[in-house]
C-alpha positions in Angstrom: 156.4 -47.4 -55.0 159.0 -45.3 -56.5 160.1 -42.7 -54.1 162.1 -41.1 -56.3 161.8 -39.9 -60.1 164.7 -38.6 -61.8 164.1 -37.3 -65.3 167.2 -37.1 -67.8 167.9 -36.0 -71.3 170.2 -38.7 -72.2 170.9 -42.2 -71.9 174.4 -42.3 -70.7 173.5 -39.9 -68.1 170.2 -41.2 -67.4 171.4 -45.0 -66.2 174.8 -43.5 -64.5 172.4 -41.2 -62.6 170.5 -44.3 -61.5 173.7 -46.1 -60.1 174.4 -43.7 -57.8 171.0 -44.2 -56.7 171.7 -47.8 -56.4 175.3 -47.2 -54.7 173.0 -46.2 -52.0 171.0 -48.8 -52.0 168.0 -47.9 -53.8 166.6 -50.3 -56.7 166.6 -48.5 -59.6 165.8 -48.7 -63.0 166.0 -46.4 -66.3 163.2 -46.8 -68.8 162.5 -45.1 -72.3 158.7 -44.8 -72.4 156.2 -43.7 -70.1 153.7 -46.8 -71.2 156.5 -48.8 -69.2 155.5 -46.5 -65.5 153.6 -49.2 -64.7 155.1 -51.9 -64.9 157.8 -50.8 -62.6 156.5 -48.6 -60.2 156.4 -50.9 -57.4 159.1 -52.8 -58.1 161.7 -49.7 -58.0 162.7 -47.6 -55.2 163.9 -45.2 -58.1 162.7 -44.4 -61.4 164.4 -43.0 -64.1 162.4 -41.8 -67.3 165.0 -40.6 -69.9 163.0 -38.6 -72.1 166.2 -38.7 -74.8 165.8 -34.8 -75.4 169.0 -33.2 -74.6 169.0 -31.8 -78.5 165.4 -31.3 -79.1 163.7 -27.4 -79.2 162.6 -25.9 -75.6 159.2 -26.2 -76.0 158.9 -29.8 -77.0 161.6 -30.9 -74.3 159.2 -28.7 -71.9 156.0 -31.0 -73.2 158.2 -34.4 -72.8 159.0 -33.3 -68.9 155.8 -32.7 -68.1 154.4 -35.6 -69.6 156.9 -37.8 -67.1 155.3 -36.0 -63.9 152.3 -35.9 -64.3 152.5 -39.5 -65.8 154.7 -40.8 -63.2 152.3 -38.6 -60.2 153.3 -38.2 -56.7 156.7 -39.4 -55.2 158.6 -37.8 -52.5 161.3 -36.0 -54.1 161.8 -35.2 -57.9 165.0 -34.8 -59.4 165.9 -33.0 -62.9 169.0 -34.3 -64.2 170.8 -32.2 -65.8 174.1 -32.2 -68.1 177.5 -32.0 -66.7 178.1 -28.9 -68.2 174.9 -27.8 -68.5 174.1 -28.7 -72.2 170.6 -28.7 -73.8 167.2 -27.6 -71.9 167.9 -27.5 -68.3 165.8 -24.1 -67.9 163.0 -25.2 -69.8 162.3 -28.8 -68.6 162.6 -27.6 -65.2 160.0 -25.3 -65.5 157.8 -28.5 -67.0 158.7 -29.8 -63.9 157.9 -26.9 -61.0 154.6 -26.4 -63.5 153.7 -29.6 -63.3 153.8 -29.7 -58.8 152.6 -26.6 -58.8 149.6 -28.0 -60.5 149.0 -31.1 -58.6 150.4 -29.6 -55.1 149.0 -25.9 -55.5 149.5 -25.0 -51.9 152.9 -26.7 -51.2 155.9 -24.3 -50.9 158.2 -25.4 -53.8 161.9 -24.4 -54.2 164.8 -26.1 -56.0 167.8 -26.9 -55.4 170.4 -26.2 -58.8 173.4 -28.2 -57.3 175.2 -29.6 -60.8 178.2 -30.3 -59.5 179.9 -33.5 -59.9 183.5 -33.3 -57.5 184.4 -37.0 -58.7 184.0 -36.1 -62.6 185.6 -32.7 -62.2 182.7 -30.6 -62.6 182.6 -27.7 -59.7 180.9 -24.6 -58.9 182.3 -21.7 -57.2 180.8 -18.4 -57.1 177.9 -19.1 -59.2 180.4 -20.2 -62.1 180.3 -23.5 -63.1 183.9 -25.6 -64.4 185.2 -28.1 -65.8 188.7 -29.2 -64.6 188.9 -25.4 -62.7 187.8 -23.9 -66.2 184.7 -21.9 -66.5 182.3 -23.5 -69.2 182.9 -20.8 -71.7 186.1 -21.9 -72.0 185.7 -25.2 -73.1 185.0 -27.6 -75.4 181.0 -27.2 -74.4 181.6 -23.4 -75.9 181.3 -24.8 -79.4 179.1 -28.1 -79.1 178.0 -28.4 -82.4 174.4 -29.3 -81.3 174.0 -27.8 -77.8 176.8 -25.1 -77.4 177.0 -22.9 -73.5 177.0 -20.2 -73.9 177.5 -18.9 -70.3 179.6 -20.0 -67.3 177.3 -18.9 -64.6 175.0 -21.5 -63.6 172.1 -18.3 -63.3 172.8 -16.8 -66.4 171.9 -20.8 -67.9 169.0 -21.2 -66.3 168.0 -17.5 -67.0 167.9 -17.7 -70.8 164.7 -20.8 -70.4 163.7 -20.5 -67.5 160.4 -18.3 -65.3 162.2 -19.1 -62.2 163.8 -16.7 -60.1 167.2 -17.4 -58.9 169.7 -17.4 -55.9 173.2 -18.0 -55.6 174.5 -19.7 -52.1 178.5 -19.3 -51.9 180.7 -21.4 -51.0 181.9 -19.8 -48.1 178.6 -20.4 -47.0 178.4 -24.4 -47.4 181.8 -24.2 -45.8 180.2 -23.3 -42.4 177.4 -26.1 -42.0 174.1 -27.6 -42.4 173.3 -25.1 -39.9 174.7 -22.7 -42.1 173.3 -23.4 -45.6 169.9 -24.1 -43.7 169.6 -19.9 -42.5 171.2 -18.7 -46.2 167.8 -20.8 -47.5 165.6 -19.3 -45.4 167.0 -15.4 -46.0 167.1 -15.9 -49.6 163.5 -16.9 -51.1 164.2 -17.6 -55.1 162.6 -20.0 -56.5 165.6 -21.6 -57.4 169.0 -21.5 -55.5 172.4 -21.9 -57.3 174.6 -23.6 -54.7 178.2 -23.9 -54.9 180.1 -27.1 -54.4 183.9 -28.5 -55.2 184.3 -31.6 -53.2 181.2 -34.3 -52.3 181.3 -33.2 -48.9 179.7 -30.0 -49.9 176.9 -31.7 -52.0 176.1 -34.0 -48.4 176.0 -30.6 -46.5 173.6 -29.0 -48.8 171.6 -32.3 -48.7 171.4 -32.2 -45.0 170.0 -28.7 -45.0 167.6 -28.9 -47.2 166.6 -32.0 -45.2 166.2 -30.3 -42.3 163.9 -27.5 -43.9 161.7 -30.1 -45.6 160.8 -31.0 -41.5 161.2 -28.1 -39.9 159.8 -25.9 -42.8 157.8 -28.3 -44.5 159.5 -27.1 -48.1 158.7 -29.8 -51.2 162.6 -29.7 -52.2 162.9 -30.2 -56.0 166.8 -31.0 -57.5 168.5 -30.0 -60.3 172.0 -31.6 -60.9 174.0 -34.2 -62.5 173.7 -36.8 -60.5 175.2 -37.2 -57.2 173.4 -34.2 -55.5 169.8 -35.5 -55.9 171.2 -39.1 -54.3 172.6 -37.7 -51.5 169.1 -35.4 -51.0 167.5 -38.9 -51.1 169.4 -40.3 -48.3 169.3 -37.0 -45.8 165.5 -37.4 -46.5 165.5 -40.4 -45.5 164.1 -42.4 -48.3 165.2 -46.3 -47.9 164.6 -48.7 -50.1 161.3 -50.7 -49.9 162.3 -53.9 -51.1 162.7 -55.5 -47.9 165.3 -54.5 -45.5 168.0 -52.2 -46.9 171.7 -54.1 -47.6 173.7 -54.5 -44.6 177.6 -53.9 -44.8 179.8 -55.3 -42.4 183.4 -54.1 -42.4 186.8 -54.9 -41.1 189.5 -52.5 -40.9 192.7 -53.3 -39.2 194.9 -50.7 -40.1 195.0 -46.3 -38.5 196.5 -45.0 -41.2 195.8 -40.9 -41.5 195.2 -42.1 -44.6 192.2 -44.9 -43.5 190.9 -42.8 -41.0 191.0 -40.1 -44.1 188.8 -42.7 -45.7 186.7 -44.0 -43.2 185.5 -40.3 -42.5 184.3 -40.1 -45.5 182.6 -43.1 -46.0 180.5 -41.7 -42.5 179.8 -38.6 -44.1 178.2 -40.5 -47.4 177.0 -43.6 -46.3 176.7 -42.8 -42.4 178.4 -45.7 -42.0 178.7 -46.4 -37.6 182.3 -47.6 -36.6 183.1 -49.3 -33.9 186.8 -48.8 -31.9 188.9 -52.1 -30.5 191.1 -50.5 -27.9 194.4 -52.3 -29.6 195.3 -52.7 -25.6 192.2 -54.6 -24.6 190.8 -56.1 -27.6 187.3 -57.1 -26.1 185.2 -59.1 -28.7 182.2 -59.2 -26.6 182.1 -55.1 -26.1 183.1 -55.0 -29.9 179.9 -57.2 -30.8 176.9 -55.5 -28.5 177.9 -52.2 -30.2 177.7 -53.2 -33.5 174.1 -54.9 -32.4 173.2 -51.4 -31.1 174.0 -49.9 -34.3 172.3 -51.9 -36.1 168.9 -51.6 -33.9 169.4 -48.3 -35.1 169.1 -49.1 -38.7 172.6 -48.3 -39.7 173.4 -50.5 -43.1 176.8 -49.7 -43.0 179.1 -51.1 -39.6 182.3 -51.2 -39.0 185.2 -52.2 -36.4 188.7 -50.1 -36.9 191.0 -50.7 -34.6 191.3 -47.6 -32.5 195.0 -45.7 -32.8 197.7 -46.2 -30.2 199.4 -43.1 -28.8 202.2 -44.0 -30.9 201.2 -43.3 -34.6 203.5 -43.0 -37.8 202.6 -42.1 -41.1 202.3 -45.6 -42.2 200.7 -47.2 -39.2 201.6 -47.4 -35.3 203.2 -48.9 -32.3 201.5 -51.9 -31.9 201.6 -52.4 -34.9 205.4 -53.5 -35.0 204.4 -55.5 -31.5 204.0 -59.4 -32.8 201.9 -60.0 -29.5 199.6 -57.1 -29.6 199.0 -57.4 -33.5 197.9 -61.3 -32.8 195.3 -60.2 -29.9 193.9 -57.7 -32.4 193.5 -60.3 -35.6 192.1 -63.1 -33.1 189.3 -60.4 -31.6 188.5 -59.6 -35.0 188.2 -63.0 -35.9 185.4 -63.8 -33.1 184.2 -60.6 -33.9 183.6 -61.5 -37.9 182.3 -65.2 -37.0 179.8 -63.9 -34.4 178.4 -61.0 -36.1 178.0 -62.2 -39.4 176.0 -65.2 -37.8 174.2 -62.5 -35.7 173.4 -59.9 -37.8 173.5 -61.7 -41.6 174.9 -59.2 -43.6 174.9 -58.3 -47.0 178.2 -58.3 -47.9 181.8 -57.9 -46.3 184.5 -55.5 -46.4 188.1 -56.2 -45.5 191.2 -53.6 -45.3 194.8 -55.3 -44.7 195.9 -58.3 -45.5 196.2 -59.6 -42.4 192.8 -58.3 -41.6 191.1 -59.6 -44.9 193.1 -63.5 -44.1 192.1 -63.5 -40.7 188.3 -63.0 -41.2 188.1 -65.6 -44.3 189.1 -68.5 -42.4 187.3 -67.3 -39.3 183.9 -67.7 -41.5 185.4 -71.2 -42.5 185.8 -70.2 -45.8 188.1 -71.7 -48.5 188.9 -68.8 -50.3 188.5 -65.6 -52.1 186.8 -66.4 -55.7 187.4 -62.5 -57.9 184.4 -61.3 -59.8 185.7 -57.7 -60.7 188.9 -54.5 -59.6 186.6 -51.6 -57.4 190.0 -49.1 -58.2 194.0 -50.5 -58.5 194.4 -53.2 -55.7 191.2 -53.4 -54.5 188.8 -56.4 -55.8 185.5 -57.6 -55.3 184.0 -60.8 -55.6 182.6 -63.6 -53.1 183.3 -66.1 -50.7 183.7 -70.0 -51.9 183.3 -73.2 -49.5 181.8 -73.1 -45.6 178.7 -72.4 -44.5 178.8 -68.9 -46.0 179.6 -69.9 -49.5 178.6 -66.8 -51.7 178.8 -64.1 -49.5 180.2 -61.3 -51.4 183.2 -59.4 -50.1 185.6 -56.8 -50.7 189.2 -56.2 -50.1 191.4 -53.5 -49.8 194.9 -52.6 -48.9 195.3 -50.0 -45.8 197.6 -47.7 -48.3 196.0 -48.3 -51.3 193.4 -45.7 -53.2 192.6 -41.9 -52.7 189.8 -40.5 -49.2 187.2 -42.0 -51.7 188.1 -45.4 -51.8 186.7 -47.1 -49.2 183.6 -45.9 -50.2 183.9 -46.9 -53.1 183.8 -50.1 -52.0 181.3 -50.6 -49.6 178.7 -49.6 -52.3 179.9 -51.2 -54.7 179.3 -54.0 -52.3 176.0 -52.2 -51.5 175.4 -52.0 -55.2 176.0 -55.9 -56.0 173.2 -56.9 -53.1 170.6 -54.3 -54.5 170.9 -55.8 -57.7 170.4 -59.5 -56.4 167.4 -58.0 -55.1 165.8 -56.7 -58.3 166.7 -59.6 -59.6 165.0 -61.3 -57.2 161.5 -59.2 -57.3 159.0 -60.9 -59.9 158.1 -59.4 -62.4 155.0 -57.2 -62.7 153.0 -57.8 -66.1 
C-alpha cells in the first residue's frame, strides 16, 4: 500500500518530485486521474496525484485536492507539493489537505511544515523570505507571471492570502543548531503551519529529523508543504521504506582520500544514511572490512561502502601512501578481495567505485569483461552495468576522486538506487 501521497498541481513538477522519492529507493508513480488510484495503490510506495490545478480558481483547486486526499485514503505521510516559486494555490490546497485529514482523524494533532526550499535548484528560504538564486520572489519574473503573479516574497504572506491556518517561522540560525534545537522550537511555537528557513540540503535533513522525533515522541501527524526535496527527506526520516521487497542495496568502493572526497562521502551519510567502513592503509585487512560491511547490512543499511582512512600526511590531492607503490598495491588487493566476497555475500543491486584504479580493480575482481556505458550522471561520472562474468548486468557507476561538487557521490549512488527501483516496479505485475 502506498505510504506517501504527494499531491502536485502540474505534471512536470509532479514527475520531478516522484523522481526524488525514487532516488531514495521508493517506488513512485504519477497519475492524473483519481479513478486510477486502486490500480496502483498496492504497487507503489509513493503515489503522486497531479490535479493540474495551478491555474484554477482557489475554490476549484481546493475541491480537487480534497477529493484526492479523501479518495486515496489513509497514508502515513501526505505531501502537498507546491511550485518552487509558490505560484498557484498553495494556501487553498493546503487547507484542503488539512480539512480532509481533520475530518478523517479528528483527534490527531495535525501540523504542517512548510519548507519550499529546493537548494539544488537555487530556491532557498531565509528570514521567512523565499528566494530564487538569492533574489526575493517579488523581484523576479514570477511577480509578472501572466497566469499566477506572486505578490509576496514572505512564505507566510503567500499562504495567508489563501489559508485559514495560523503560521509561524523557524529561523535559519535555529535550523543550523541541529535537530534538537529545531524540535524544541517546534514544541515552543504551536502554529498550525511552520515555515522553515533552509539554504542547503543539510537544513532540509535537519528539519526532517526533528519532525520525525516529534512524530515519535509527541505523536504529531505531520503534513509537508514543499517543492520536492523536503518531503522526500521527511519520508526517509519517518522510516518509510519500500514494501516492494527488500530495498535496493548499493555497495561502494572509494580509494581517494582527498578533502573533496571526504566532503562528498559526508553528504552521503547525511542524505542517504550511508555506512562507510574505513580501510587502514597501513594494515589493509579484508576480513575486518567484510565483517564490518556484514554488520552494517544486518542493521538494514542500504548504502554500504569501503573508504581508505587518511594517512597522517594528507595533501590537497591525496596522501603520502598514494606515492608509495607498495602501499597502493596492497590497498587495491584488499579492495579487490572485499569486492569479490562482499558482492557474493550481500548481493547488492548496484556498485559504485570512485577512482580509476579502484574501478578497474573491482571490475577485474568480479570477473567482468568490462563496463557497458548507459549514461553520464554528471561530467566524468558515468553509469551502466558490468558485462561478462558471473555478475553480468549488475549496475555499476564510476567517478573520479576529484570530480564533482559536494553532492556528486550522492547523485551517483541515488542514480544506482533509482535504477534498481525502476527494475523492481517493471517486474511487478499490473493489477487490473
